[in-house]
C-alpha positions in Angstrom: 0.0 0.0 0.0 1.2 3.5 -0.8 0.7 6.6 1.4 1.7 10.3 0.8 2.6 12.9 3.5 3.2 16.6 2.8 6.2 18.3 4.4 8.9 20.8 3.6 12.6 21.0 3.2 14.5 24.1 4.5 17.3 25.5 2.3 18.8 28.6 3.7 15.8 30.9 4.4 13.7 29.3 1.7 11.4 26.3 1.9 10.6 23.7 -0.8 7.6 21.3 -0.8 8.5 17.6 -0.3 6.2 14.7 -0.6 7.1 11.7 1.6 5.9 8.6 -0.3 5.9 5.4 1.7 5.4 2.0 -0.1 4.9 -1.2 1.9 4.8 -4.5 0.0 5.6 -8.2 0.6 9.2 -9.2 0.5 12.2 -9.6 2.7 12.0 -7.2 5.7 13.9 -4.0 4.8 13.5 -0.3 5.4 15.0 2.1 2.9 14.9 5.9 2.7 15.7 7.4 -0.7 15.5 10.9 -2.2 19.0 12.5 -1.8 18.9 12.9 2.0 21.8 13.6 4.3 23.1 11.5 7.3 20.4 12.7 9.6 17.7 11.5 7.2 19.5 8.1 6.7 19.6 7.7 10.5 15.9 8.5 10.7 15.2 4.8 10.0 16.4 3.8 13.5 14.6 6.7 15.2 11.3 6.0 13.4 11.3 2.3 14.1 12.1 2.8 17.8 9.4 5.6 18.1 6.7 3.4 16.5 7.4 0.4 18.7 7.8 2.3 21.9 4.5 4.1 21.1 2.7 0.8 20.9 2.3 0.7 17.1 3.2 -2.2 14.9 6.2 -2.0 12.6 5.5 -3.8 9.3 7.6 -6.9 8.8 7.8 -6.2 5.1 9.8 -4.3 2.5 9.4 -0.5 3.3 10.6 2.2 0.9 10.2 5.9 1.9 10.9 8.2 -1.0 11.4 12.0 -0.4 10.2 13.6 -3.7 11.4 15.4 -5.6 14.4 13.1 -5.6 16.6 15.7 -7.3 16.3 18.2 -4.3 19.0 17.8 -1.7 17.5 17.5 1.8 18.8 17.6 5.3 17.9 17.7 8.9 15.8 15.6 11.3 12.4 17.1 10.5 11.5 14.2 8.2 11.2 11.8 11.1 7.5 12.5 11.8 6.4 12.5 8.1 8.1 9.1 7.6 6.5 7.6 10.7 3.0 8.9 9.8 3.5 7.6 6.2 4.3 4.1 7.6 1.3 4.2 9.8 -1.0 5.3 6.9 0.5 2.8 4.5 0.0 -0.1 7.0 -3.6 0.9 7.7 -2.9 2.0 11.4 -4.1 5.5 10.7 -6.5 6.9 8.0 -4.7 8.4 5.0 -7.5 10.9 4.0 -6.8 13.6 6.6 -3.2 13.8 5.4 -4.2 15.3 2.1 -4.8 18.7 3.5 -2.1 18.7 6.2 1.7 19.3 6.4 3.7 17.3 8.9 6.9 18.6 10.4 9.0 17.4 13.3 11.7 15.2 14.8 11.0 12.0 16.9 12.7 10.8 20.0 13.1 7.1 20.6 10.1 7.3 23.0 7.8 8.8 20.4 7.9 12.3 21.8 8.0 15.2 19.2 10.9 17.5 19.2 11.1 21.0 17.8 13.0 21.7 14.5 14.5 24.8 13.1 12.4 26.9 10.7 8.9 26.1 12.0 7.6 29.6 11.0 9.0 29.3 7.5 7.3 25.9 7.1 4.0 27.3 8.4 4.2 30.2 5.9 4.9 27.7 3.1 2.0 25.4 4.1 -0.4 28.3 3.9 1.0 29.4 0.5 0.5 25.9 -0.8 -3.2 26.0 0.2 -2.9 23.4 3.0 -5.4 23.6 5.8 -3.2 22.6 8.8 0.2 21.9 10.1 1.2 19.2 12.6 4.2 20.5 14.6 5.9 19.9 17.9 4.1 21.5 20.8 7.1 23.5 21.9 6.9 25.4 18.6 3.2 25.7 18.2 2.9 29.3 19.1 5.6 30.2 16.6 3.7 28.4 13.9 0.4 30.1 15.0 1.8 33.5 13.9 0.6 32.5 10.4 -3.0 33.3 10.0 -5.6 31.1 8.3 -3.7 27.9 9.1 -4.8 25.3 11.7 -2.0 24.4 14.0 -2.1 20.9 15.5 0.4 20.7 18.4 0.6 17.1 19.7 3.4 16.2 22.1 3.8 12.6 21.1 3.4 10.3 18.1 0.4 8.7 19.8 -1.4 12.1 20.0 -0.7 12.6 16.3 -2.5 9.3 15.5 -5.4 10.3 17.8 -5.8 13.6 15.9 -5.6 12.0 12.5 -8.2 9.4 13.6 -10.7 12.1 14.4 -9.9 12.9 18.0 -9.9 16.4 19.4 -6.8 18.4 18.5 -4.7 19.7 21.5 -5.0 23.4 22.2 -2.2 25.8 21.8 0.1 25.9 24.9 0.1 29.1 27.1 2.9 31.6 26.5 6.0 30.6 28.5 6.9 33.0 31.3 10.2 34.8 30.4 13.1 33.6 32.4 15.1 36.1 34.4 18.7 36.0 33.4 21.5 36.4 36.0 23.0 39.1 33.9 21.1 41.6 31.7 21.0 40.9 28.0 21.3 43.4 25.2 17.5 43.6 25.1 17.4 44.7 28.8 19.7 47.7 28.3 18.2 51.1 27.9 19.7 54.3 26.4 18.3 56.3 29.3 21.0 54.7 31.5 23.7 56.8 29.8 25.2 59.7 31.8 27.4 62.2 30.1 28.9 61.6 26.6 26.8 64.4 25.2 28.6 64.4 21.8 28.4 60.6 21.4 24.8 60.5 22.5 23.8 63.2 20.0 25.7 61.3 17.2 23.9 58.1 18.0 20.5 59.8 18.1 21.1 61.2 14.6 22.3 57.8 13.4 19.3 56.1 14.8 16.8 58.6 13.4 18.3 58.3 9.9 19.3 54.7 9.9 23.0 55.7 9.4 26.1 53.6 10.1 28.4 55.0 12.7 32.0 54.6 13.9 32.9 55.2 17.6 36.6 55.9 18.2 38.1 56.4 21.6 40.5 55.0 24.2 39.5 51.8 26.1 37.0 52.3 28.9 35.3 55.4 27.6 32.0 53.7 27.0 31.9 52.8 23.3 30.5 49.3 23.9 28.1 50.5 26.5 26.7 53.1 24.1 26.4 50.6 21.2 24.6 48.0 23.3 21.9 50.5 24.3 21.3 51.8 20.8 18.5 49.3 19.9 16.4 50.8 22.7 16.0 54.1 20.8 15.3 52.5 17.4 11.7 52.6 16.1 9.6 49.5 17.1 9.4 46.6 14.7 6.4 46.6 12.4 4.5 43.2 12.4 5.9 42.4 8.9 9.4 43.2 10.1 8.9 41.2 13.3 7.7 38.2 11.3 10.8 38.4 9.1 13.1 38.7 12.1 11.4 35.7 13.8 11.7 33.6 10.6 15.4 34.3 10.3 16.0 33.5 14.0 14.0 30.3 13.7 15.8 29.0 10.7 19.2 29.9 12.2 18.2 28.1 15.4 18.7 31.1 17.7 15.0 31.8 18.4 14.8 31.1 22.1 11.2 32.0 22.7 8.0 30.4 21.3 6.3 33.4 19.8 7.0 36.7 17.9 10.4 38.5 18.3 9.4 42.0 19.3 12.7 43.6 19.8 15.2 44.6 17.1 18.2 42.2 17.0 21.6 43.1 18.2 24.5 41.0 17.0 28.1 41.5 18.2 30.4 38.9 16.6 34.0 38.4 17.8 36.7 39.8 15.7 38.0 36.3 14.8 34.9 35.5 12.8 35.3 34.2 9.3 33.8 35.8 6.2 31.2 33.0 5.9 30.3 33.4 9.5 29.8 37.2 9.0 27.8 37.2 5.8 26.7 33.6 5.5 27.8 30.5 3.6 29.2 27.0 4.3 28.7 23.7 2.6 25.0 24.0 3.5 24.5 27.7 3.1 23.4 29.2 6.4 22.6 32.9 7.3 25.5 34.8 8.9 25.7 37.5 11.5 24.8 40.2 8.9 21.5 38.4 8.3 20.8 37.7 11.9 21.1 41.5 12.4 18.5 42.2 9.7 16.3 45.1 10.9 18.6 45.6 13.8 22.2 46.5 14.8 25.4 44.8 13.8 28.2 45.8 16.2 31.8 45.3 15.3 33.9 45.9 18.4 37.7 46.4 17.9 37.1 47.0 14.2 40.8 47.1 13.3 41.2 43.5 14.6 38.7 42.1 12.0 40.4 40.5 9.0 40.4 42.5 5.8 38.7 39.6 4.0 35.8 39.7 6.5 35.4 43.4 6.2 35.5 43.3 2.4 32.7 40.7 2.5 30.4 43.3 4.1 30.6 45.6 1.1 27.7 44.0 -0.8 25.4 43.5 2.2 25.9 47.2 3.1 25.3 48.5 -0.4 22.5 46.2 -1.6 20.8 45.2 1.7 21.1 41.6 0.6 23.8 39.0 0.0 23.9 36.2 -2.6 25.8 33.0 -1.6 26.7 30.7 -4.5 27.8 27.1 -3.8 28.1 24.9 -6.8 24.7 24.8 -8.5 23.0 26.3 -5.4 22.3 30.0 -4.7 21.0 31.4 -1.5 19.9 35.1 -1.1 19.8 36.5 2.5 18.5 39.9 3.5 21.0 42.2 5.3 19.4 45.6 6.1 21.0 46.4 9.4 22.6 49.4 11.1 26.4 49.0 11.3 28.0 50.3 14.5 31.8 49.9 14.8 34.1 50.8 17.6 37.9 51.1 17.5 40.8 52.6 19.4 42.6 55.6 17.9 45.9 53.6 17.7 47.2 50.1 18.6 48.0 51.1 22.1 44.6 52.7 22.5 45.7 55.9 24.1 46.8 58.2 21.2 46.3 61.8 22.3 45.3 60.8 25.8 48.6 60.5 27.5 
């Protein structure tokens, strides 16, 4: 018997529709996953089998082939665990296949059958709505993130057994309540306020002008004069994010795996990479292209402390992001385009010793 499950593959910041086709037929017991998947997908066979058995479902003692179509699209990550498991259940008759036609399924499975969150949940929810699907099955810990997309039913089960109950006609779990924000031992960049600044009249006025016009700015002065302190408080005087900007910032943070909350990012991002960062870490790239610090600072502030210590190659890589507000990463036959509209704040000492004109 053949079953089909809708899901999505994340490539950079973009999503591509993927159909998980599961075929079960008589033959020597075997379980194969094909469709140009990476190591995490090949290892899904063991996770899926253990999750099914530990959840009390039968694992067919037949030949099982799971195809991730289109086969020409390179795929990676653990988010295909749940679609493959649901496809096996549907193909073996343990769950009805009809409800799967209008749903997308996205999530990782633990060996116990519990659903785990995956990066890019918001991007997948947006893609599901654009494809005309009615709902999305996603891990409960990322349900509120997916619920930011309107006109899409979010089904947030916590385990594989709850997924089966929902597909069998049971009542869908309600969205979890917002998590209470944890109090950090030390204040983060989002807790710092520009009103804390005392003195520095010239620097404060310069930063106010830069914030009002969205200009880049260079702070130069001896160590200990407050350059970093001023830069870290700059986001507090920037205009609030619009909803469209907040959705975009949340999507980027989710895909990059740095979204710590479960809802909308409401504050402008502040990124302060170390001066030893590589060009690909700054603007994006890698074997599997990933967004860099410039993209994570989109609609926010990118702070380069000790500017003179950054490598020339890394600084040259920032030219296109600053000029165009976007960067194109080309790897072989693959091209990824990332948004990079940020405010650049740099700080440096007036000379290598840091005290030119002060002593």
